[in-house]
LUMBAKE-714828 format. One record per atom (N, C-alpha, C): residue in one letter; atom name; y, x, z. Coordinates in Angstrom, 2 decimals. Layout:
N
PT   dose   nutor        yy        xx        zz
PT      a      CA         Y         X         Z
...
END
This chain:
210
PT   dose   nutor        yy        xx        zz
PT      m       N     46.62    -15.80    338.01
PT      m      CA     46.27    -14.51    337.38
PT      m       C     45.18    -13.83    338.20
PT      t       N     44.08    -13.50    337.57
PT      t      CA     42.93    -12.92    338.27
PT      t       C     43.11    -11.42    338.51
PT      f       N     42.30    -10.91    339.43
PT      f      CA     42.37     -9.49    339.74
PT      f       C     42.01     -8.64    338.54
PT      s       N     41.01     -9.09    337.77
PT      s      CA     40.58     -8.32    336.59
PT      s       C     41.68     -8.25    335.55
PT      s       N     42.48     -9.32    335.42
PT      s      CA     43.57     -9.31    334.44
PT      s       C     44.69     -8.38    334.87
PT      l       N     44.78     -8.10    336.18
PT      l      CA     45.77     -7.14    336.68
PT      l       C     45.23     -5.71    336.61
PT      l       N     43.93     -5.60    336.82
PT      l      CA     43.30     -4.27    336.85
PT      l       C     43.29     -3.63    335.46
PT      l       N     43.10     -4.43    334.42
PT      l      CA     42.99     -3.88    333.07
PT      l       C     44.23     -3.11    332.64
PT      p       N     45.44     -3.69    332.77
PT      p      CA     46.62     -2.89    332.39
PT      p       C     46.81     -1.67    333.28
PT      a       N     46.42     -1.77    334.55
PT      a      CA     46.54     -0.61    335.44
PT      a       C     45.62      0.52    334.97
PT      l       N     44.40      0.18    334.57
PT      l      CA     43.47      1.19    334.07
PT      l       C     43.95      1.77    332.74
PT      f       N     44.50      0.91    331.88
PT      f      CA     45.04      1.39    330.61
PT      f       C     46.21      2.34    330.86
PT      g       N     47.06      1.98    331.84
PT      g      CA     48.18      2.85    332.20
PT      g       C     47.70      4.18    332.73
PT      m       N     46.66      4.15    333.56
PT      m      CA     46.12      5.40    334.09
PT      m       C     45.56      6.27    332.97
PT      g       N     44.83      5.65    332.05
PT      g      CA     44.26      6.41    330.94
PT      g       C     45.32      7.02    330.05
PT      t       N     46.37      6.24    329.76
PT      t      CA     47.45      6.74    328.92
PT      t       C     48.20      7.87    329.61
PT      g       N     48.49      7.67    330.90
PT      g      CA     49.19      8.70    331.66
PT      g       C     48.40      9.99    331.73
PT      l       N     47.09      9.87    331.98
PT      l      CA     46.25     11.06    332.05
PT      l       C     46.18     11.76    330.69
PT      a       N     46.06     10.98    329.62
PT      a      CA     45.99     11.58    328.28
PT      a       C     47.25     12.37    327.97
PT      l       N     48.38     11.90    328.52
PT      l      CA     49.66     12.54    328.22
PT      l       C     49.87     13.81    329.03
PT      i       N     49.46     13.79    330.31
PT      i      CA     49.77     14.94    331.17
PT      i       C     48.68     16.00    331.17
PT      v       N     47.45     15.62    330.77
PT      v      CA     46.36     16.61    330.76
PT      v       C     46.50     17.44    329.49
PT      a       N     47.38     18.39    329.51
PT      a      CA     47.63     19.26    328.35
PT      a       C     48.02     20.64    328.86
PT      i       N     47.86     21.63    328.02
PT      i      CA     48.18     23.00    328.40
PT      i       C     49.68     23.20    328.25
PT      g       N     50.40     23.14    329.35
PT      g      CA     51.83     23.32    329.33
PT      g       C     52.27     24.19    330.49
PT      a       N     53.57     24.45    330.57
PT      a      CA     54.08     25.35    331.60
PT      a       C     53.83     24.81    333.00
PT      q       N     54.05     23.49    333.18
PT      q      CA     53.87     22.90    334.50
PT      q       C     52.41     22.96    334.95
PT      n       N     51.50     22.51    334.09
PT      n      CA     50.08     22.53    334.45
PT      n       C     49.57     23.95    334.67
PT      a       N     50.02     24.87    333.83
PT      a      CA     49.59     26.25    333.98
PT      a       C     50.04     26.81    335.33
PT      y       N     51.25     26.46    335.75
PT      y      CA     51.74     26.97    337.04
PT      y       C     50.98     26.34    338.20
PT      v       N     50.72     25.03    338.13
PT      v      CA     49.94     24.38    339.18
PT      v       C     48.55     25.01    339.27
PT      l       N     47.94     25.25    338.12
PT      l      CA     46.62     25.88    338.10
PT      l       C     46.66     27.28    338.71
PT      k       N     47.69     28.04    338.37
PT      k      CA     47.81     29.40    338.88
PT      k       C     47.96     29.41    340.40
PT      v       N     48.84     28.54    340.92
PT      v      CA     49.04     28.47    342.37
PT      v       C     47.78     27.96    343.05
PT      g       N     47.13     26.94    342.44
PT      g      CA     45.92     26.39    343.03
PT      g       C     44.79     27.38    343.11
PT      l       N     44.70     28.26    342.12
PT      l      CA     43.63     29.25    342.10
PT      l       C     43.72     30.21    343.28
PT      q       N     44.91     30.35    343.84
PT      q      CA     45.07     31.28    344.97
PT      q       C     44.66     30.64    346.29
PT      g       N     44.41     29.32    346.26
PT      g      CA     43.73     28.66    347.37
PT      g       C     44.48     28.57    348.68
PT      v       N     45.81     28.52    348.67
PT      v      CA     46.59     28.40    349.91
PT      v       C     47.17     26.98    349.96
PT      n       N     46.62     26.13    350.85
PT      n      CA     47.00     24.72    350.87
PT      n       C     48.46     24.48    351.21
PT      r       N     49.03     25.33    352.07
PT      r      CA     50.42     25.11    352.47
PT      r       C     51.38     25.33    351.31
PT      v       N     50.91     25.97    350.26
PT      v      CA     51.74     26.18    349.07
PT      v       C     51.40     25.15    347.98
PT      i       N     50.12     24.94    347.72
PT      i      CA     49.73     24.06    346.62
PT      i       C     50.00     22.59    346.93
PT      l       N     49.88     22.17    348.18
PT      l      CA     50.09     20.75    348.51
PT      l       C     51.52     20.29    348.20
PT      p       N     52.56     21.05    348.60
PT      p      CA     53.92     20.63    348.21
PT      p       C     54.13     20.65    346.70
PT      v       N     53.50     21.58    346.01
PT      v      CA     53.62     21.65    344.55
PT      v       C     53.02     20.40    343.92
PT      i       N     51.85     19.98    344.39
PT      i      CA     51.23     18.75    343.89
PT      i       C     52.13     17.55    344.15
PT      a       N     52.69     17.48    345.37
PT      a      CA     53.54     16.35    345.74
PT      a       C     54.79     16.28    344.86
PT      v       N     55.39     17.42    344.59
PT      v      CA     56.60     17.46    343.75
PT      v       C     56.30     16.97    342.34
PT      c       N     55.21     17.46    341.75
PT      c      CA     54.84     17.07    340.39
PT      c       C     54.57     15.57    340.29
PT      a       N     53.74     15.06    341.20
PT      a      CA     53.36     13.65    341.15
PT      a       C     54.55     12.74    341.46
PT      a       N     55.34     13.09    342.47
PT      a      CA     56.50     12.27    342.83
PT      a       C     57.53     12.26    341.71
PT      s       N     57.71     13.39    341.04
PT      s      CA     58.64     13.45    339.91
PT      s       C     58.20     12.52    338.79
PT      d       N     56.91     12.54    338.49
PT      d      CA     56.38     11.64    337.47
PT      d       C     56.60     10.18    337.87
PT      a       N     56.36      9.87    339.14
PT      a      CA     56.53      8.49    339.60
PT      a       C     57.97      8.02    339.41
PT      v       N     58.93      8.85    339.79
PT      v      CA     60.35      8.49    339.63
PT      v       C     60.69      8.27    338.17
PT      l       N     60.23      9.16    337.31
PT      l      CA     60.56      9.08    335.89
PT      l       C     59.89      7.89    335.21
PT      i       N     58.65      7.61    335.58
PT      i      CA     57.94      6.47    335.00
PT      i       C     58.62      5.16    335.41
PT      i       N     58.95      5.03    336.68
PT      i      CA     59.63      3.82    337.15
PT      i       C     60.97      3.65    336.44
PT      a       N     61.71      4.75    336.30
PT      a      CA     62.99      4.69    335.60
PT      a       C     62.79      4.27    334.15
PT      g       N     61.74      4.77    333.54
PT      g      CA     61.46      4.42    332.15
PT      g       C     61.13      2.96    331.99
PT      v       N     60.28      2.43    332.88
PT      v      CA     59.91      1.02    332.79
PT      v       C     61.12      0.13    333.03
PT      a       N     61.91      0.44    334.03
PT      a      CA     63.08     -0.38    334.33
PT      a       C     64.13     -0.28    333.23
PT      g       N     64.37      0.94    332.74
PT      g      CA     65.41      1.12    331.73
PT      g       C     65.04      0.52    330.39
PT      v       N     63.82      0.77    329.93
PT      v      CA     63.39      0.21    328.65
PT      v       C     63.29     -1.30    328.75
PT      g       N     62.86     -1.81    329.93
PT      g      CA     62.79     -3.25    330.12
PT      g       C     64.15     -3.90    329.97
PT      a       N     65.19     -3.27    330.51
PT      a      CA     66.55     -3.81    330.38
PT      a       C     67.00     -3.77    328.93
PT      l       N     66.66     -2.72    328.22
PT      l      CA     67.03     -2.59    326.81
PT      l       C     66.38     -3.68    325.98
PT      i       N     65.11     -3.94    326.25
PT      i      CA     64.38     -4.95    325.49
PT      i       C     64.94     -6.35    325.77
PT      a       N     65.31     -6.60    327.03
PT      a      CA     65.89     -7.90    327.38
PT      a       C     67.18     -8.14    326.61
PT      a       N     67.96     -7.08    326.40
PT      a      CA     69.23     -7.22    325.68
PT      a       C     69.03     -7.23    324.17
PT      a       N     68.02     -6.52    323.69
PT      a      CA     67.77     -6.42    322.24
PT      a       C     66.27     -6.34    322.00
PT      p       N     65.58     -7.48    321.92
PT      p      CA     64.12     -7.48    321.75
PT      p       C     63.64     -6.69    320.53
PT      q       N     64.48     -6.63    319.49
PT      q      CA     64.07     -5.90    318.29
PT      q       C     63.93     -4.41    318.55
PT      a       N     64.53     -3.92    319.64
PT      a      CA     64.42     -2.50    319.97
PT      a       C     62.98     -2.11    320.28
PT      l       N     62.17     -3.11    320.67
PT      l      CA     60.77     -2.82    320.99
PT      l       C     60.03     -2.28    319.78
PT      v       N     60.37     -2.81    318.60
PT      v      CA     59.73     -2.33    317.38
PT      v       C     60.08     -0.87    317.14
PT      v       N     61.34     -0.52    317.38
PT      v      CA     61.79      0.85    317.15
PT      v       C     61.10      1.81    318.11
PT      v       N     61.09      1.46    319.40
PT      v      CA     60.49      2.38    320.38
PT      v       C     58.99      2.49    320.17
PT      r       N     58.36      1.42    319.68
PT      r      CA     56.93      1.49    319.42
PT      r       C     56.64      2.47    318.28
PT      i       N     57.47      2.40    317.23
PT      i      CA     57.27      3.31    316.09
PT      i       C     57.54      4.75    316.50
PT      v       N     58.63      4.95    317.27
PT      v      CA     58.97      6.29    317.74
PT      v       C     57.86      6.82    318.65
PT      g       N     57.37      5.97    319.55
PT      g      CA     56.29      6.38    320.45
PT      g       C     55.02      6.73    319.70
PT      a       N     54.70      5.93    318.67
PT      a      CA     53.51      6.20    317.87
PT      a       C     53.65      7.53    317.13
PT      a       N     54.83      7.76    316.55
PT      a      CA     55.07      9.01    315.82
PT      a       C     54.96     10.20    316.76
PT      f       N     55.51     10.07    317.96
PT      f      CA     55.43     11.15    318.94
PT      f       C     53.98     11.46    319.29
PT      l       N     53.19     10.42    319.53
PT      l      CA     51.79     10.62    319.90
PT      l       C     51.01     11.30    318.79
PT      l       N     51.24     10.87    317.57
PT      l      CA     50.50     11.45    316.45
PT      l       C     50.88     12.92    316.23
PT      v       N     52.17     13.23    316.40
PT      v      CA     52.60     14.63    316.30
PT      v       C     51.98     15.45    317.43
PT      y       N     52.01     14.87    318.63
PT      y      CA     51.42     15.53    319.80
PT      y       C     49.93     15.80    319.55
PT      a       N     49.24     14.81    318.97
PT      a      CA     47.82     14.97    318.66
PT      a       C     47.61     16.09    317.66
PT      g       N     48.53     16.19    316.70
PT      g      CA     48.43     17.26    315.71
PT      g       C     48.53     18.64    316.33
PT      f       N     49.47     18.80    317.28
PT      f      CA     49.62     20.09    317.95
PT      f       C     48.38     20.41    318.79
PT      a       N     47.83     19.37    319.47
PT      a      CA     46.63     19.58    320.28
PT      a       C     45.45     19.99    319.39
PT      a       N     45.33     19.32    318.24
PT      a      CA     44.26     19.66    317.31
PT      a       C     44.42     21.08    316.79
PT      k       N     45.67     21.48    316.52
PT      k      CA     45.93     22.83    316.04
PT      k       C     45.52     23.87    317.09
PT      r       N     45.84     23.57    318.38
PT      r      CA     45.45     24.50    319.45
PT      r       C     43.94     24.56    319.58
PT      a       N     43.26     23.43    319.35
PT      a      CA     41.81     23.41    319.45
PT      a       C     41.16     24.23    318.33
PT      i       N     41.77     24.18    317.15
PT      i      CA     41.22     24.90    316.00
PT      i       C     41.59     26.38    316.06
PT      r       N     42.86     26.63    316.44
PT      r      CA     43.34     28.02    316.51
PT      r       C     43.93     28.29    317.89
PT      p       N     43.10     28.50    318.89
PT      p      CA     43.61     28.74    320.26
PT      p       C     44.38     30.04    320.34
PT      s       N     45.41     30.03    321.21
PT      s      CA     46.22     31.24    321.39
PT      s       C     45.62     32.17    322.42
PT      g       N     44.52     31.73    323.05
PT      g      CA     43.85     32.56    324.06
PT      g       C     43.70     31.81    325.36
PT      a       N     42.81     32.27    326.19
PT      a      CA     42.55     31.61    327.47
PT      a       C     43.68     31.84    328.44
PT      l       N     43.87     30.87    329.31
PT      l      CA     44.82     31.03    330.40
PT      l       C     44.28     32.09    331.34
PT      q       N     45.09     33.04    331.68
PT      q      CA     44.64     34.10    332.59
PT      q       C     44.71     33.61    334.02
PT      a       N     43.63     33.06    334.50
PT      a      CA     43.58     32.46    335.83
PT      a       C     43.22     33.52    336.86
PT      e       N     44.17     34.31    337.23
PT      e      CA     43.91     35.41    338.13
PT      e       C     44.38     35.07    339.54
PT      g       N     43.41     34.91    340.42
PT      g      CA     43.76     34.55    341.78
PT      g       C     44.28     35.72    342.59
PT      g       N     44.22     36.93    342.07
PT      g      CA     44.63     38.09    342.83
PT      g       C     46.11     38.38    342.78
PT      a       N     46.87     37.56    342.06
PT      a      CA     48.31     37.79    341.96
PT      a       C     48.97     37.54    343.31
PT      v       N     50.19     38.04    343.45
PT      v      CA     50.93     37.86    344.70
PT      v       C     51.22     36.38    344.91
PT      q       N     50.86     35.86    346.07
PT      q      CA     51.07     34.45    346.39
PT      q       C     52.55     34.16    346.60
PT      p       N     53.14     33.22    345.85
PT      p      CA     54.55     32.90    346.07
PT      p       C     54.73     32.17    347.39
PT      s       N     55.93     32.25    347.94
PT      s      CA     56.21     31.48    349.15
PT      s       C     56.25     30.00    348.81
PT      r       N     56.17     29.15    349.82
PT      r      CA     56.21     27.71    349.58
PT      r       C     57.52     27.30    348.92
PT      k       N     58.64     27.87    349.39
PT      k      CA     59.94     27.54    348.81
PT      k       C     60.01     27.97    347.35
PT      t       N     59.55     29.18    347.06
PT      t      CA     59.58     29.67    345.68
PT      t       C     58.72     28.80    344.77
PT      a       N     57.54     28.42    345.25
PT      a      CA     56.64     27.60    344.44
PT      a       C     57.25     26.23    344.15
PT      v       N     57.86     25.63    345.15
PT      v      CA     58.47     24.30    344.98
PT      v       C     59.65     24.36    344.02
PT      v       N     60.52     25.36    344.21
PT      v      CA     61.68     25.51    343.33
PT      v       C     61.23     25.75    341.88
PT      t       N     60.21     26.57    341.73
PT      t      CA     59.71     26.87    340.39
PT      t       C     59.17     25.63    339.70
PT      v       N     58.36     24.85    340.41
PT      v      CA     57.76     23.67    339.78
PT      v       C     58.82     22.59    339.55
PT      l       N     59.84     22.53    340.38
PT      l      CA     60.95     21.59    340.14
PT      l       C     61.66     21.96    338.83
PT      a       N     61.88     23.24    338.63
PT      a      CA     62.54     23.69    337.40
PT      a       C     61.66     23.41    336.18
PT      l       N     60.37     23.70    336.29
PT      l      CA     59.47     23.46    335.18
PT      l       C     59.37     21.98    334.82
PT      t       N     59.55     21.12    335.83
PT      t      CA     59.45     19.68    335.61
PT      t       C     60.75     19.09    335.08
PT      w       N     61.85     19.34    335.78
PT      w      CA     63.11     18.64    335.49
PT      w       C     63.96     19.34    334.44
PT      l       N     63.69     20.59    334.13
PT      l      CA     64.46     21.28    333.10
PT      l       C     63.74     21.29    331.76
PT      n       N     62.63     20.57    331.69
PT      n      CA     61.87     20.47    330.45
PT      n       C     62.24     19.15    329.75
PT      p       N     62.89     19.21    328.59
PT      p      CA     63.29     17.96    327.92
PT      p       C     62.11     17.09    327.53
PT      h       N     60.94     17.68    327.32
PT      h      CA     59.77     16.88    326.97
PT      h       C     59.33     15.98    328.12
PT      t       N     59.68     16.35    329.35
PT      t      CA     59.35     15.51    330.50
PT      t       C     59.99     14.14    330.35
PT      y       N     61.23     14.12    329.94
PT      y      CA     61.95     12.84    329.80
PT      y       C     61.41     12.05    328.62
PT      l       N     61.07     12.74    327.55
PT      l      CA     60.51     12.06    326.39
PT      l       C     59.16     11.44    326.72
PT      d       N     58.33     12.20    327.44
PT      d      CA     56.99     11.73    327.77
PT      d       C     57.02     10.53    328.72
PT      t       N     57.80     10.65    329.78
PT      t      CA     57.74      9.64    330.84
PT      t       C     58.71      8.48    330.61
PT      i       N     60.00      8.78    330.51
PT      i      CA     60.98      7.70    330.40
PT      i       C     60.87      6.98    329.07
PT      v       N     60.82      7.73    327.98
PT      v      CA     60.82      7.10    326.66
PT      v       C     59.44      6.56    326.29
PT      f       N     58.44      7.46    326.28
PT      f      CA     57.13      7.02    325.79
PT      f       C     56.41      6.10    326.77
PT      l       N     56.17      6.58    328.00
PT      l      CA     55.44      5.74    328.94
PT      l       C     56.20      4.46    329.27
PT      g       N     57.53      4.55    329.32
PT      g      CA     58.33      3.35    329.56
PT      g       C     58.17      2.33    328.45
PT      s       N     58.16      2.80    327.21
PT      s      CA     58.02      1.88    326.08
PT      s       C     56.63      1.27    326.01
PT      v       N     55.60      2.09    326.28
PT      v      CA     54.23      1.56    326.24
PT      v       C     54.02      0.55    327.37
PT      a       N     54.56      0.84    328.55
PT      a      CA     54.44     -0.10    329.67
PT      a       C     55.04     -1.46    329.32
PT      n       N     56.12     -1.44    328.59
PT      n      CA     56.79     -2.69    328.25
PT      n       C     56.14     -3.43    327.09
PT      q       N     55.02     -2.89    326.59
PT      q      CA     54.19     -3.67    325.68
PT      q       C     53.43     -4.74    326.46
PT      q       N     53.31     -4.55    327.77
PT      q      CA     52.60     -5.51    328.60
PT      q       C     53.51     -6.69    328.93
PT      p       N     52.98     -7.91    328.94
PT      p      CA     53.82     -9.09    329.21
PT      p       C     54.24     -9.19    330.67
PT      g       N     55.51     -9.53    330.87
PT      g      CA     56.01     -9.82    332.22
PT      g       C     55.80     -8.70    333.22
PT      d       N     55.35     -9.12    334.41
PT      d      CA     55.18     -8.15    335.50
PT      d       C     53.96     -7.25    335.32
PT      l       N     53.15     -7.50    334.31
PT      l      CA     51.99     -6.63    334.08
PT      l       C     52.43     -5.21    333.74
PT      r       N     53.69     -5.08    333.27
PT      r      CA     54.16     -3.73    332.96
PT      r       C     54.22     -2.87    334.22
PT      w       N     54.44     -3.47    335.39
PT      w      CA     54.49     -2.70    336.63
PT      w       C     53.09     -2.31    337.09
PT      w       N     52.10     -3.15    336.77
PT      w      CA     50.72     -2.75    337.05
PT      w       C     50.33     -1.59    336.14
PT      w       N     50.77     -1.64    334.89
PT      w      CA     50.52     -0.54    333.95
PT      w       C     51.17      0.74    334.48
PT      a       N     52.44      0.62    334.91
PT      a      CA     53.16      1.78    335.44
PT      a       C     52.48      2.31    336.69
PT      g       N     51.99      1.41    337.55
PT      g      CA     51.28      1.83    338.75
PT      g       C     50.04      2.63    338.41
PT      g       N     49.34      2.20    337.35
PT      g      CA     48.17      2.95    336.91
PT      g       C     48.54      4.33    336.40
PT      a       N     49.65      4.41    335.64
PT      a      CA     50.10      5.71    335.12
PT      a       C     50.49      6.64    336.27
PT      i       N     51.16      6.09    337.28
PT      i      CA     51.56      6.89    338.45
PT      i       C     50.32      7.37    339.21
PT      a       N     49.35      6.47    339.38
PT      a      CA     48.10      6.85    340.07
PT      a       C     47.39      7.96    339.30
PT      g       N     47.42      7.85    337.96
PT      g      CA     46.80      8.89    337.14
PT      g       C     47.46     10.24    337.34
PT      s       N     48.79     10.23    337.49
PT      s      CA     49.53     11.48    337.71
PT      s       C     49.14     12.10    339.06
PT      f       N     49.11     11.28    340.12
PT      f      CA     48.71     11.80    341.43
PT      f       C     47.28     12.35    341.37
PT      l       N     46.39     11.62    340.69
PT      l      CA     45.00     12.05    340.59
PT      l       C     44.89     13.38    339.86
PT      w       N     45.59     13.50    338.73
PT      w      CA     45.49     14.72    337.93
PT      w       C     45.99     15.94    338.70
PT      f       N     47.17     15.84    339.29
PT      f      CA     47.73     17.01    339.97
PT      f       C     46.93     17.38    341.21
PT      a       N     46.35     16.38    341.89
PT      a      CA     45.50     16.68    343.05
PT      a       C     44.24     17.42    342.61
PT      v       N     43.61     16.92    341.53
PT      v      CA     42.40     17.57    341.03
PT      v       C     42.71     18.96    340.50
PT      l       N     43.80     19.08    339.73
PT      l      CA     44.15     20.38    339.16
PT      l       C     44.50     21.39    340.24
PT      g       N     45.33     20.98    341.20
PT      g      CA     45.78     21.91    342.22
PT      g       C     44.71     22.29    343.22
PT      l       N     43.97     21.28    343.72
PT      l      CA     42.97     21.55    344.76
PT      l       C     41.64     21.99    344.19
PT      g       N     41.34     21.55    342.96
PT      g      CA     40.06     21.90    342.38
PT      g       C     40.08     23.15    341.51
PT      s       N     41.29     23.65    341.23
PT      s      CA     41.40     24.77    340.30
PT      s       C     40.71     26.03    340.79
PT      r       N     40.65     26.22    342.09
PT      r      CA     40.01     27.44    342.61
PT      r       C     38.53     27.49    342.25
PT      l       N     37.95     26.34    341.94
PT      l      CA     36.54     26.28    341.56
PT      l       C     36.34     26.49    340.06
PT      l       N     37.45     26.48    339.31
PT      l      CA     37.35     26.49    337.85
PT      l       C     37.69     27.83    337.21
PT      k       N     37.92     28.84    338.01
PT      k      CA     38.33     30.13    337.46
PT      k       C     37.37     30.66    336.39
PT      p       N     36.06     30.64    336.62
PT      p      CA     35.15     31.15    335.57
PT      p       C     35.21     30.30    334.29
PT      f       N     35.34     29.00    334.45
PT      f      CA     35.34     28.09    333.31
PT      f       C     36.58     28.28    332.44
PT      f       N     37.76     28.30    333.06
PT      f      CA     39.00     28.38    332.29
PT      f       C     39.36     29.81    331.88
PT      a       N     38.48     30.74    332.20
PT      a      CA     38.67     32.09    331.67
PT      a       C     38.16     32.18    330.24
PT      k       N     37.51     31.12    329.77
PT      k      CA     36.93     31.10    328.42
PT      k       C     37.83     30.33    327.46
PT      p       N     38.20     30.91    326.33
PT      p      CA     39.01     30.20    325.34
PT      p       C     38.36     28.91    324.87
PT      s       N     37.04     28.86    324.80
PT      s      CA     36.35     27.67    324.31
PT      s       C     36.61     26.46    325.21
PT      s       N     36.84     26.69    326.50
PT      s      CA     37.11     25.58    327.42
PT      s       C     38.42     24.89    327.06
PT      w       N     39.45     25.66    326.76
PT      w      CA     40.73     25.08    326.36
PT      w       C     40.60     24.38    325.02
PT      r       N     39.75     24.90    324.13
PT      r      CA     39.58     24.27    322.82
PT      r       C     38.95     22.89    322.97
PT      v       N     37.96     22.76    323.85
PT      v      CA     37.33     21.47    324.10
PT      v       C     38.35     20.49    324.68
PT      l       N     39.12     20.95    325.66
PT      l      CA     40.13     20.09    326.29
PT      l       C     41.16     19.62    325.28
PT      d       N     41.69     20.53    324.47
PT      d      CA     42.68     20.15    323.47
PT      d       C     42.08     19.23    322.41
PT      g       N     40.82     19.44    322.07
PT      g      CA     40.16     18.56    321.11
PT      g       C     40.09     17.12    321.62
PT      l       N     39.73     16.96    322.89
PT      l      CA     39.67     15.63    323.49
PT      l       C     41.05     14.99    323.55
PT      i       N     42.06     15.78    323.89
PT      i      CA     43.44     15.26    323.94
PT      i       C     43.87     14.78    322.57
PT      a       N     43.54     15.54    321.53
PT      a      CA     43.91     15.17    320.17
PT      a       C     43.30     13.83    319.78
PT      v       N     42.04     13.61    320.13
PT      v      CA     41.37     12.35    319.80
PT      v       C     42.02     11.17    320.51
PT      v       N     42.27     11.33    321.83
PT      v      CA     42.87     10.24    322.61
PT      v       C     44.28      9.93    322.12
PT      m       N     45.08     10.95    321.87
PT      m      CA     46.44     10.75    321.42
PT      m       C     46.48     10.06    320.05
PT      t       N     45.58     10.44    319.17
PT      t      CA     45.53      9.81    317.86
PT      t       C     45.19      8.32    317.98
PT      a       N     44.21      8.00    318.82
PT      a      CA     43.81      6.61    319.01
PT      a       C     44.95      5.78    319.58
PT      l       N     45.65      6.33    320.59
PT      l      CA     46.76      5.60    321.19
PT      l       C     47.93      5.45    320.21
PT      g       N     48.19      6.49    319.44
PT      g      CA     49.27      6.43    318.47
PT      g       C     49.02      5.39    317.40
PT      l       N     47.80      5.33    316.90
PT      l      CA     47.47      4.34    315.88
PT      l       C     47.54      2.93    316.45
PT      r       N     47.14      2.79    317.70
PT      r      CA     47.20      1.47    318.34
PT      r       C     48.64      0.99    318.45
PT      l       N     49.52      1.88    318.84
PT      l      CA     50.94      1.53    318.92
PT      l       C     51.50      1.20    317.55
PT      l       N     51.16      2.04    316.58
PT      l      CA     51.69      1.87    315.23
PT      l       C     51.27      0.54    314.62
PT      l       N     50.06      0.11    314.93
PT      l      CA     49.54     -1.15    314.39
PT      l       C     49.93     -2.35    315.24
PT      g       N     50.62     -2.07    316.36
PT      g      CA     51.08     -3.15    317.22
PT      g       C     49.98     -3.85    317.97
PT      a       N     48.87     -3.15    318.19
PT      a      CA     47.71     -3.76    318.88
PT      a       C     47.94     -3.80    320.38
END
């Protein structure tokens, strides 16, 4: 097995993972808010918690769905259809936000800086108490990873995990530079529009079994 044949599923996993997590949600909004205040001792643990949580959930999804498929191969068809439906619905919501935005995220760096403990506890709650987290990572990413033959699913999962670390690092550490940009509603509309296109393409690919 060549390096390029291993790299391709990893890159596909990274792209899928990024497409799924780069969305306007409670977790991302909180990371952006903390990052805008520019205190590394607070934002670095927040980034680590978000990325590590995704890694644990993605690995659990790949291992759990893999065991299910081994016991009942026909279940792969079901999870593929469910995953495709989820992506297409997700794309619809993103497109709706792009067409009718609810307003710009108020990225105000002047707010009171939370303590490191408060920030970590808050982001843990936003991550683990959100039922969509389990649907996104364990169910969806786990099922898509298991579309890859054999051990390639772990390369795919590794790419998705790398994408998560990359996104949260960029969002948390780079957010202080983006305050003027994300103060504009049009910026969120462009982002949601791109998410809608990517999600639709991935959903159709799953649905067609490609």
